KEKE-3310 file (N, C-alpha, C; in steps of 0.2 Angstrom, whole numbers, plus 5000, padded with zeros to 4 digits):
npx = (5651:5660:5669:5670:5681:5691:5707:5721:5721:5725:5733:5723:5721:5712:5699:5689:5697:5704:5717:5716:5722:5720:5721:5717:5704:5698:5701:5692:5684:5671:5670:5680:5677:5666:5672:5681:5672:5664:5674:5678:5671:5676:5680:5670:5664:5654:5642:5629:5613:5602:5588:5577:5566:5552:5538:5526:5519:5516:5525:5524:5537:5547:5563:5568:5561:5565:5577:5588:5590:5578:5574:5583:5587:5581:5589:5587:5593:5599:5612:5620:5619:5625:5638:5641:5641:5652:5662:5662:5665:5678:5684:5684:5672:5661:5649:5632:5619:5603:5591:5580:5567:5556:5563:5558:5551:5558:5563:5571:5583:5588:5591:5602:5611:5613:5619:5631:5636:5635:5633:5623:5609:5592:5581:5564:5546:5539:5527:5527:5533:5549:5559:5565:5578:5585:5596:5598:5598:5582:5575:5561:5550:5541:5530:5521:5505:5491:5482:5490:5499:5490:5487:5499:5506:5498:5492:5483:5481:5494:5504:5498:5499:5513:5518:5512:5519:5532:5533:5541:5552:5569:5577:5571:5569:5559:5558:5555:5551:5552:5543:5538:5525:5521:5525:5518:5512:5521:5522:5511:5513:5525:5521:5512:5521:5529:5521:5519:5531:5541:5556:5561:5568:5574:5572:5575:5565:5572:5573:5570:5579:5573:5561:5547:5537:5524:5530:5543:5555:5555:5565:5558:5550:5560:5566:5555:5554:5566:5564:5553:5559:5568:5560:5553:5563:5566:5554:5552:5563:5566:5562:5566:5579:5591:5600:5605:5614:5612:5599:5603:5612:5604:5594:5599:5600:5608:5613:5619:5630:5635:5638:5647:5654:5652:5655:5653:5655:5648:5649:5662:5677:5689:5702:5708:5710:5694:5676:5675:5682:5679:5665:5650:5635:5625:5614:5599:5603:5615:5625:5635:5637:5649:5648:5636:5635:5629:5622:5608:5603:5600:5595:5593:5607:5611:5600:5601:5598:5597:5595:5602:5613:5620:5625:5637:5643:5643:5649:5662:5669:5678:5691:5688:5679:5686:5690:5686:5679:5664:5660:5666:5660:5647:5649:5652:5640:5632:5638:5636:5622:5621:5626:5618:5606:5609:5617:5616:5613:5620:5619:5611:5619:5618:5615:5629:5631:5619:5614:5612:5625:5634:5639:5656:5664:5652:5637:5626:5610)
npy = (4968:4957:4955:4961:4954:4959:4963:4973:4980:4970:4961:4949:4933:4921:4909:4917:4928:4940:4944:4956:4969:4974:4988:4992:4989:4998:5010:5018:5033:5033:5020:5019:5029:5022:5010:5016:5021:5010:5002:5008:5002:4990:4986:4981:4968:4954:4947:4937:4937:4929:4936:4933:4919:4921:4925:4935:4930:4916:4908:4898:4888:4894:4898:4900:4891:4879:4865:4864:4877:4883:4878:4883:4891:4907:4922:4936:4947:4963:4967:4955:4955:4967:4964:4954:4961:4970:4961:4956:4967:4968:4957:4960:4962:4972:4974:4970:4958:4957:4946:4932:4923:4935:4950:4963:4962:4963:4976:4983:4976:4977:4991:4991:4983:4992:5003:4999:4993:5001:4999:4990:4978:4974:4960:4959:4956:4967:4971:4977:4993:4998:5008:5024:5027:5016:5014:5005:4998:4992:4978:4973:4960:4953:4943:4942:4947:4954:4943:4932:4933:4931:4918:4911:4916:4919:4931:4946:4960:4963:4971:4985:4988:4986:4997:5008:5008:5011:5020:5033:5031:5031:5021:5009:4995:4986:4969:4959:4942:4931:4917:4901:4903:4917:4926:4933:4943:4952:4964:4971:4973:4980:4992:4997:5000:5009:5020:5024:5029:5020:5009:4995:4978:4963:4945:4928:4914:4901:4884:4877:4864:4848:4853:4853:4860:4871:4883:4881:4883:4880:4876:4883:4892:4900:4906:4914:4922:4929:4937:4945:4952:4960:4967:4975:4982:4990:4997:5003:5012:5021:5015:5002:4993:4986:4975:4970:4960:4955:4949:4939:4931:4926:4919:4909:4893:4885:4886:4898:4893:4883:4891:4901:4896:4894:4906:4905:4898:4885:4879:4881:4877:4884:4891:4903:4921:4929:4926:4912:4911:4922:4924:4922:4914:4918:4910:4912:4909:4915:4907:4898:4888:4881:4872:4873:4886:4899:4911:4910:4899:4881:4881:4872:4869:4867:4874:4887:4903:4915:4933:4938:4929:4930:4943:4942:4930:4933:4946:4943:4938:4946:4945:4935:4941:4951:4950:4954:4969:4969:4960:4964:4976:4972:4965:4976:4983:4974:4975:4988:4988:4979:4987:4998:4992:4987:4996:5009:5026:5024:5028:5021:5020:5023:5009:5001:4991:4986:4974:4956:4946:4932:4922:4921:4908:4901:4897:4908:4907)
npz = (5937:5933:5923:5915:5921:5913:5907:5901:5884:5870:5856:5847:5842:5833:5829:5823:5820:5810:5810:5818:5828:5845:5846:5833:5834:5842:5836:5829:5834:5840:5845:5853:5863:5869:5873:5883:5892:5897:5902:5914:5924:5927:5939:5946:5957:5960:5972:5977:5987:5997:6004:6012:6016:6014:6003:5994:5984:5974:5961:5947:5942:5950:5955:5968:5976:5974:5976:5990:5997:6000:6012:6022:6038:6043:6045:6053:6059:6060:6063:6061:6047:6044:6048:6039:6026:6029:6030:6017:6009:6013:6007:5994:5987:5978:5973:5975:5974:5978:5983:5984:5991:5992:5993:5996:6007:6018:6022:6031:6032:6019:6019:6028:6021:6010:6016:6019:6007:5993:5980:5969:5966:5966:5966:5963:5965:5964:5970:5983:5989:5989:6000:5996:6001:5999:5988:5977:5960:5955:5950:5942:5941:5927:5920:5909:5903:5913:5914:5912:5922:5933:5931:5932:5942:5952:5956:5955:5943:5942:5934:5934:5948:5950:5942:5948:5960:5956:5946:5937:5945:5946:5949:5945:5934:5923:5921:5908:5907:5895:5891:5884:5882:5882:5873:5863:5871:5875:5867:5871:5885:5885:5878:5887:5898:5891:5889:5903:5905:5910:5911:5902:5901:5894:5898:5898:5901:5910:5913:5929:5938:5933:5929:5918:5912:5905:5903:5898:5885:5868:5852:5842:5850:5855:5844:5839:5851:5849:5837:5842:5852:5845:5837:5846:5852:5841:5840:5852:5856:5866:5878:5879:5885:5878:5866:5850:5851:5864:5862:5853:5861:5871:5865:5857:5851:5859:5876:5888:5895:5886:5875:5879:5891:5907:5920:5934:5950:5952:5939:5937:5942:5944:5953:5950:5948:5947:5944:5948:5959:5967:5968:5978:5983:5994:6007:6016:6029:6030:6025:6012:5998:5989:5978:5974:5970:5960:5949:5948:5957:5956:5943:5927:5920:5906:5900:5903:5901:5907:5910:5921:5923:5911:5912:5918:5912:5899:5898:5904:5894:5886:5879:5870:5861:5856:5842:5829:5821:5821:5830:5842:5843:5845:5857:5866:5865:5872:5885:5888:5889:5900:5910:5910:5915:5927:5935:5945:5940:5928:5911:5896:5880:5862:5852:5845:5835:5823:5819:5819:5826:5826:5841:5845:5836:5834:5825:5816:5821)
capx = (5654:5667:5673:5672:5688:5695:5713:5722:5721:5731:5730:5720:5721:5707:5695:5686:5701:5708:5723:5715:5724:5715:5722:5713:5697:5696:5703:5686:5682:5665:5671:5685:5673:5662:5676:5683:5666:5662:5680:5678:5667:5679:5681:5664:5664:5647:5640:5621:5611:5595:5587:5571:5562:5545:5536:5519:5515:5520:5525:5526:5544:5551:5569:5570:5558:5568:5583:5589:5591:5572:5573:5588:5584:5581:5592:5584:5597:5602:5619:5623:5619:5630:5644:5642:5643:5659:5667:5662:5669:5685:5687:5684:5666:5659:5642:5628:5612:5599:5586:5578:5561:5555:5567:5555:5547:5563:5566:5577:5589:5590:5594:5608:5616:5615:5623:5638:5638:5631:5631:5619:5602:5587:5576:5558:5540:5537:5521:5529:5537:5556:5560:5570:5585:5589:5597:5600:5593:5577:5572:5554:5549:5535:5529:5516:5500:5488:5479:5495:5501:5486:5487:5506:5509:5492:5491:5479:5483:5501:5507:5496:5502:5520:5519:5510:5524:5538:5533:5545:5558:5575:5580:5567:5569:5555:5561:5550:5553:5549:5542:5536:5518:5519:5528:5513:5510:5527:5521:5506:5516:5530:5517:5509:5527:5531:5516:5520:5538:5546:5561:5560:5573:5571:5574:5572:5564:5577:5570:5574:5581:5567:5555:5545:5530:5522:5534:5549:5556:5557:5569:5553:5548:5566:5566:5550:5556:5571:5561:5549:5564:5571:5555:5552:5569:5566:5548:5552:5570:5567:5559:5569:5586:5593:5604:5605:5618:5608:5594:5607:5615:5599:5589:5602:5598:5613:5612:5625:5636:5638:5641:5653:5657:5649:5660:5651:5658:5645:5652:5669:5681:5695:5704:5711:5706:5688:5670:5675:5685:5676:5658:5647:5628:5623:5607:5596:5606:5622:5630:5635:5639:5653:5646:5629:5635:5628:5618:5602:5604:5595:5593:5595:5613:5611:5595:5602:5598:5595:5599:5607:5619:5623:5628:5644:5645:5645:5654:5668:5673:5681:5696:5685:5675:5690:5693:5685:5675:5657:5660:5668:5655:5641:5650:5652:5633:5630:5641:5633:5616:5621:5628:5612:5601:5612:5621:5613:5617:5623:5614:5613:5620:5615:5619:5634:5630:5612:5613:5614:5631:5634:5644:5662:5664:5646:5633:5620:5604)
capy = (4966:4953:4955:4962:4951:4961:4967:4978:4978:4966:4958:4942:4928:4915:4906:4922:4933:4942:4948:4962:4971:4978:4995:4993:4988:5004:5016:5023:5037:5031:5014:5021:5032:5017:5006:5020:5022:5004:4999:5011:4998:4983:4984:4977:4961:4953:4941:4937:4936:4928:4940:4930:4913:4922:4928:4937:4926:4909:4908:4892:4888:4898:4895:4900:4886:4872:4863:4865:4883:4886:4876:4886:4895:4914:4926:4943:4951:4968:4967:4950:4956:4972:4961:4951:4966:4972:4955:4955:4972:4966:4952:4963:4962:4979:4974:4965:4957:4955:4942:4928:4923:4942:4954:4969:4960:4964:4983:4985:4972:4980:4997:4989:4981:4998:5007:4996:4992:5006:4997:4983:4978:4970:4957:4959:4956:4974:4972:4981:4998:4998:5015:5028:5028:5010:5017:5000:4997:4988:4974:4971:4954:4953:4937:4942:4952:4952:4937:4927:4934:4928:4911:4908:4919:4919:4938:4950:4966:4964:4977:4991:4989:4987:5003:5012:5008:5012:5025:5039:5029:5030:5014:5003:4992:4980:4963:4954:4936:4927:4910:4898:4905:4924:4930:4938:4948:4957:4971:4975:4975:4986:4998:5000:5003:5015:5026:5026:5032:5016:5006:4987:4974:4956:4939:4922:4908:4895:4879:4874:4857:4844:4857:4851:4863:4874:4889:4879:4885:4875:4880:4887:4898:4904:4910:4919:4927:4934:4941:4949:4956:4964:4971:4979:4986:4995:5000:5007:5013:5025:5011:4995:4993:4979:4976:4964:4954:4952:4944:4933:4927:4923:4915:4904:4886:4883:4890:4902:4889:4880:4896:4905:4893:4898:4908:4904:4892:4879:4876:4883:4875:4887:4896:4909:4927:4929:4924:4906:4912:4928:4924:4918:4914:4917:4908:4916:4908:4918:4902:4897:4881:4882:4867:4875:4894:4902:4917:4908:4892:4876:4881:4867:4873:4868:4878:4893:4909:4921:4939:4939:4925:4933:4949:4940:4925:4936:4951:4941:4935:4951:4943:4930:4945:4956:4947:4958:4975:4968:4956:4968:4981:4968:4964:4983:4984:4970:4977:4994:4986:4977:4992:5002:4988:4985:5000:5016:5032:5023:5029:5017:5024:5020:5002:5002:4986:4986:4968:4950:4944:4926:4922:4918:4900:4898:4899:4913:4903)
capz = (5931:5935:5917:5922:5922:5908:5909:5896:5877:5867:5850:5848:5836:5834:5823:5820:5819:5803:5812:5821:5835:5849:5844:5827:5835:5846:5832:5828:5840:5844:5848:5859:5868:5872:5877:5889:5896:5900:5906:5921:5928:5927:5946:5950:5959:5963:5975:5978:5994:5998:6010:6016:6013:6013:5997:5995:5979:5972:5954:5944:5939:5954:5956:5975:5979:5972:5980:5998:5999:6003:6019:6027:6043:6041:6050:6052:6064:6055:6065:6057:6040:6043:6048:6033:6021:6030:6028:6009:6007:6015:6003:5988:5984:5977:5970:5978:5971:5984:5980:5989:5989:5990:5997:5998:6014:6024:6020:6036:6030:6012:6021:6031:6015:6006:6020:6019:6000:5990:5973:5969:5963:5970:5962:5967:5961:5963:5974:5988:5987:5993:6002:5992:6003:5997:5981:5972:5955:5957:5944:5944:5937:5923:5916:5904:5904:5919:5914:5913:5929:5938:5930:5933:5948:5957:5958:5950:5941:5944:5931:5937:5955:5950:5939:5954:5965:5953:5940:5938:5949:5941:5951:5942:5927:5923:5917:5905:5906:5889:5892:5878:5881:5883:5868:5860:5876:5876:5865:5875:5891:5883:5876:5894:5901:5888:5891:5909:5906:5913:5907:5902:5898:5893:5901:5895:5906:5910:5917:5935:5937:5933:5927:5911:5912:5899:5902:5895:5878:5862:5847:5839:5854:5856:5837:5840:5856:5846:5833:5846:5856:5840:5835:5852:5852:5836:5840:5858:5858:5872:5883:5879:5887:5875:5860:5845:5854:5870:5859:5850:5866:5875:5862:5853:5853:5864:5882:5889:5896:5880:5870:5882:5896:5913:5925:5941:5954:5951:5933:5935:5948:5944:5959:5947:5950:5943:5947:5951:5966:5971:5968:5983:5983:6001:6008:6021:6035:6029:6023:6005:5996:5982:5973:5971:5969:5953:5949:5949:5959:5954:5936:5923:5917:5898:5898:5906:5897:5912:5909:5926:5922:5905:5914:5920:5908:5892:5899:5906:5888:5882:5874:5864:5857:5853:5836:5823:5823:5822:5836:5847:5844:5848:5865:5869:5866:5878:5891:5889:5891:5906:5915:5911:5918:5934:5939:5946:5937:5921:5905:5890:5874:5856:5850:5839:5830:5822:5815:5822:5825:5831:5846:5842:5836:5833:5819:5817:5821)
cpx = (5661:5671:5674:5679:5693:5702:5714:5721:5727:5728:5728:5720:5716:5704:5692:5690:5704:5714:5722:5718:5719:5715:5718:5706:5694:5699:5698:5684:5676:5666:5676:5681:5669:5666:5679:5678:5664:5668:5681:5675:5670:5680:5676:5665:5658:5647:5632:5619:5604:5593:5581:5569:5555:5544:5528:5515:5519:5519:5527:5533:5548:5557:5571:5567:5559:5575:5583:5588:5584:5571:5578:5584:5585:5584:5590:5587:5601:5610:5623:5624:5624:5637:5646:5644:5650:5664:5667:5666:5677:5688:5686:5678:5664:5652:5638:5621:5608:5592:5582:5572:5559:5558:5564:5551:5552:5567:5572:5583:5592:5594:5601:5613:5618:5619:5630:5641:5634:5629:5628:5613:5598:5582:5570:5552:5537:5530:5521:5534:5544:5558:5566:5577:5589:5590:5600:5595:5588:5574:5566:5552:5542:5535:5524:5511:5496:5485:5484:5498:5497:5486:5493:5509:5504:5491:5488:5482:5490:5504:5505:5499:5509:5521:5517:5515:5530:5538:5537:5551:5564:5578:5577:5568:5564:5558:5556:5553:5549:5549:5539:5528:5516:5522:5524:5511:5515:5525:5516:5509:5521:5527:5515:5515:5529:5527:5517:5527:5543:5551:5560:5567:5570:5575:5571:5571:5569:5574:5574:5575:5575:5561:5553:5538:5529:5526:5541:5549:5557:5562:5564:5551:5554:5567:5561:5551:5561:5568:5557:5554:5566:5566:5553:5557:5569:5560:5548:5559:5571:5565:5563:5576:5588:5597:5603:5609:5615:5603:5598:5609:5610:5594:5592:5600:5602:5612:5619:5631:5639:5641:5647:5657:5656:5655:5659:5654:5655:5647:5659:5673:5687:5696:5708:5707:5700:5682:5671:5678:5681:5669:5655:5639:5626:5615:5605:5599:5613:5627:5630:5639:5643:5650:5639:5629:5634:5623:5611:5602:5598:5592:5596:5601:5612:5605:5595:5603:5596:5599:5604:5613:5623:5627:5635:5647:5647:5650:5661:5672:5675:5686:5693:5682:5680:5694:5691:5680:5668:5656:5661:5663:5649:5643:5650:5644:5630:5632:5637:5626:5616:5622:5621:5606:5603:5615:5617:5617:5620:5618:5616:5614:5617:5619:5624:5633:5622:5610:5615:5621:5632:5640:5650:5663:5658:5642:5628:5614:5598)
cpy = (4963:4952:4962:4959:4954:4964:4972:4976:4974:4963:4951:4939:4923:4913:4911:4928:4934:4946:4955:4963:4975:4986:4997:4993:4995:5011:5021:5027:5035:5025:5015:5024:5027:5012:5010:5020:5016:5001:5002:5006:4991:4981:4981:4970:4959:4947:4942:4935:4935:4931:4937:4924:4915:4926:4930:4934:4920:4908:4901:4893:4892:4895:4895:4893:4879:4871:4865:4872:4886:4883:4878:4890:4903:4918:4933:4948:4956:4968:4961:4951:4962:4969:4957:4955:4969:4967:4954:4961:4971:4961:4954:4964:4970:4980:4969:4964:4954:4952:4938:4923:4931:4947:4961:4968:4961:4971:4985:4982:4975:4987:4996:4987:4987:5003:5005:4995:4995:5004:4990:4984:4973:4967:4956:4958:4962:4976:4976:4986:4998:5006:5018:5027:5021:5012:5012:5001:4991:4984:4971:4966:4954:4947:4936:4948:4950:4945:4931:4927:4930:4920:4908:4910:4920:4926:4942:4957:4968:4971:4984:4993:4990:4994:5009:5013:5011:5017:5031:5038:5027:5023:5008:5002:4986:4975:4959:4948:4932:4920:4908:4901:4912:4928:4935:4943:4953:4964:4975:4977:4981:4992:5001:5004:5009:5021:5028:5029:5027:5012:4998:4984:4967:4950:4933:4916:4903:4890:4877:4867:4853:4847:4855:4854:4867:4881:4887:4881:4879:4879:4885:4893:4903:4909:4915:4924:4932:4939:4947:4954:4962:4969:4977:4984:4992:5000:5005:5008:5017:5021:5005:4996:4986:4981:4969:4958:4951:4947:4938:4928:4923:4919:4910:4897:4883:4888:4894:4898:4886:4885:4899:4902:4897:4899:4907:4898:4885:4875:4877:4882:4879:4891:4902:4915:4927:4927:4917:4906:4917:4927:4919:4919:4913:4915:4913:4915:4911:4913:4901:4890:4882:4878:4869:4883:4896:4908:4915:4900:4887:4877:4875:4870:4873:4872:4885:4899:4915:4927:4940:4935:4928:4939:4948:4935:4928:4941:4949:4938:4941:4949:4939:4935:4950:4953:4950:4963:4973:4964:4960:4973:4978:4967:4971:4985:4980:4973:4984:4993:4984:4982:4997:4999:4988:4990:5007:5022:5031:5024:5025:5022:5020:5014:5004:4997:4985:4979:4962:4947:4937:4926:4919:4911:4897:4901:4904:4908:4907)
cpz = (5932:5929:5915:5923:5917:5911:5903:5889:5875:5861:5851:5842:5837:5828:5819:5818:5812:5805:5815:5827:5839:5847:5838:5829:5839:5842:5831:5834:5844:5848:5854:5864:5872:5876:5883:5894:5900:5905:5913:5926:5929:5934:5949:5951:5963:5967:5976:5985:5994:6005:6015:6012:6011:6006:5998:5989:5978:5965:5952:5941:5943:5956:5964:5978:5976:5976:5987:6001:6002:6010:6024:6032:6040:6046:6048:6056:6059:6057:6061:6050:6039:6043:6042:6027:6022:6028:6020:6006:6008:6010:5995:5984:5983:5974:5973:5974:5976:5981:5986:5987:5987:5995:6000:6005:6020:6022:6025:6034:6023:6014:6024:6026:6011:6009:6019:6012:5996:5983:5973:5965:5967:5965:5965:5962:5960:5966:5980:5987:5992:5994:5998:5994:6001:5989:5976:5966:5957:5950:5946:5939:5934:5919:5911:5906:5911:5920:5915:5920:5934:5937:5933:5940:5954:5960:5953:5949:5944:5941:5933:5944:5955:5947:5945:5959:5962:5947:5942:5944:5945:5943:5947:5935:5927:5918:5915:5904:5900:5891:5885:5877:5881:5878:5865:5865:5877:5873:5869:5882:5890:5882:5883:5898:5898:5889:5898:5911:5910:5908:5907:5899:5898:5896:5897:5900:5905:5915:5923:5934:5938:5931:5920:5909:5905:5898:5898:5888:5874:5857:5844:5843:5855:5849:5837:5845:5853:5842:5837:5849:5851:5838:5840:5853:5847:5837:5846:5860:5864:5879:5884:5880:5884:5869:5856:5848:5860:5867:5856:5855:5870:5872:5857:5856:5859:5870:5883:5891:5890:5875:5873:5887:5903:5918:5932:5944:5952:5945:5932:5942:5949:5950:5956:5949:5945:5947:5951:5958:5970:5972:5974:5982:5990:6002:6014:6028:6035:6027:6015:6004:5989:5977:5970:5969:5962:5954:5950:5951:5957:5947:5932:5919:5909:5896:5900:5901:5901:5910:5915:5925:5916:5907:5916:5915:5901:5893:5901:5900:5883:5877:5868:5859:5854:5847:5830:5825:5825:5829:5842:5849:5847:5856:5868:5870:5872:5884:5893:5892:5898:5912:5916:5915:5926:5938:5939:5943:5930:5916:5899:5884:5868:5855:5844:5834:5829:5818:5820:5821:5829:5836:5843:5842:5835:5827:5821:5816:5824)
residu = (MET:GLU:ALA:LYS:HIS:ALA:THR:GLY:PRO:MET:SER:ARG:GLN:GLY:SER:ASP:SER:GLN:GLY:TRP:LYS:PHE:SER:ASP:LEU:ILE:ALA:ASP:PRO:GLN:ILE:ARG:GLU:ARG:TRP:ASP:ARG:VAL:ARG:LYS:TYR:PHE:TYR:LEU:ARG:GLU:SER:THR:TYR:ASP:MET:THR:ARG:ARG:CYS:ASN:ILE:ARG:CYS:GLU:GLY:CYS:TYR:TYR:TYR:GLU:GLY:GLU:LYS:GLN:HIS:THR:PRO:GLU:ILE:ALA:ASP:PRO:ASP:ARG:TRP:ARG:ALA:LEU:MET:LEU:ALA:GLU:LYS:ALA:ARG:GLY:ILE:THR:PHE:VAL:VAL:LEU:ALA:GLY:ALA:GLU:PRO:SER:LEU:VAL:PRO:GLU:LEU:LEU:SER:VAL:CYS:HIS:GLU:GLN:MET:PRO:LEU:GLY:ALA:ILE:ALA:THR:ASN:GLY:LEU:GLU:TRP:ILE:PRO:ARG:GLN:VAL:GLY:TYR:LYS:ILE:HIS:ILE:SER:VAL:TRP:GLY:ASN:ASP:ALA:THR:SER:GLN:LYS:PHE:ARG:GLY:ALA:ARG:GLU:MET:LEU:PRO:ARG:GLN:ILE:GLU:ASN:TYR:ARG:ASN:ASP:PRO:ARG:ALA:VAL:PHE:VAL:TYR:THR:PHE:THR:ALA:GLY:ASN:ILE:ASP:GLU:ALA:GLU:GLU:VAL:THR:ARG:VAL:LEU:ALA:VAL:ALA:GLY:CYS:LYS:ILE:THR:PHE:ASN:VAL:PHE:SER:ALA:PRO:VAL:GLY:TYR:ASP:GLY:LYS:LEU:ARG:HIS:THR:PRO:GLN:SER:LEU:ALA:ARG:THR:ARG:GLY:THR:MET:LEU:ALA:LEU:LEU:GLN:GLN:TYR:PRO:GLN:THR:VAL:LEU:PHE:SER:HIS:TYR:ASN:ALA:MET:ALA:HIS:THR:HIS:PRO:LEU:GLY:LEU:HIS:ASP:LEU:PHE:GLY:CYS:ALA:TYR:PRO:ARG:ARG:ASN:PRO:SER:ALA:ASP:PRO:GLY:LEU:GLY:ARG:SER:PHE:ARG:GLN:TYR:ARG:THR:ASP:LEU:THR:TRP:ASP:ARG:GLU:ALA:ALA:CYS:CYS:VAL:PRO:ASP:THR:ASP:CYS:PRO:ASP:CYS:ARG:HIS:TYR:ALA:SER:GLY:SER:ALA:VAL:VAL:THR:SER:ARG:LEU:PHE:ARG:HIS:ALA:CYS:ARG:PRO:ASP:VAL:PHE:GLU:SER:TRP:LEU:ASP:TYR:VAL:ASP:THR:TYR:LEU:ALA:VAL:TRP:VAL:SER:GLY:TYR:GLU:LYS:GLY:ASN:ASN:LEU:CYS:GLN:ARG:LEU:VAL:PRO:PRO:PRO:GLY:HIS:ASP:LEU:LEU)
# end
């Protein structure tokens, strides 16, 4: 939580402000309790790591198999990874996101990372079980029902296999990625996961550079996605980890960069403290390129609505949201959701704001 860059409370004025001081915004005991709870995690500083070039499926629109990173050599030496984690700790990194192609194919390396850096998350397709001693949150990607998974991911019965591996596993969060074509399948998937006692959160497909296929969203599909997200949040409150502001931020016609200004190095050249200076995206050869470093490299930036990107881009804008009570409450809901999805042991609270609030400086669309 690089905002996660937040510092102390202060009064803020702005286009949405009515002269609210920060002390006014947290005067309500419920708001103060939530603020005190989330700010304990402002120490989190993340970087991401591609663990392997290999994958056991191949998905249309896959981000890993775009750009140069897919061609880098793969270093599988546990001692090299251990040394990297120690170096990362030394420069202040406290949270790791392990991805790649498919990180579950290198469980020994996952264990090495967890031994040195105990806070983090793994992005996986969920077809292989990750040993329990790797105590990271595990994000299991779901792109629709089984027919859609077979069509776009080339794998049969993905959801039953994923549930079999991770049912009753407190590490697991199923991440449903809304594309332009799978909106109507989200209720079916959520219902199945609810029956199995699993947790789900939502992502929005964001096109890789140059991709113009059937998965890409339109303004109409984004509006339908928002409505479906909110309906599922209301229908399955014990299963869905989400908030109204998550839905607003990730389905707005404008992408995250245009709404909030991207904090990752690829779009943020600042050398000031924060993501622009601390974040690195390591490739499988343990190198990184500042010019390409972002949460999901090779994404078409104007189309970026990734849940992973929002975890830093939105949360890092505390002061922008500290302008009036409903905006601040919406931001707290977003941060609370982020922590529940990404941090082991953090339990999501009830959402404070039960209506759609536009991002500061933008319209409600």
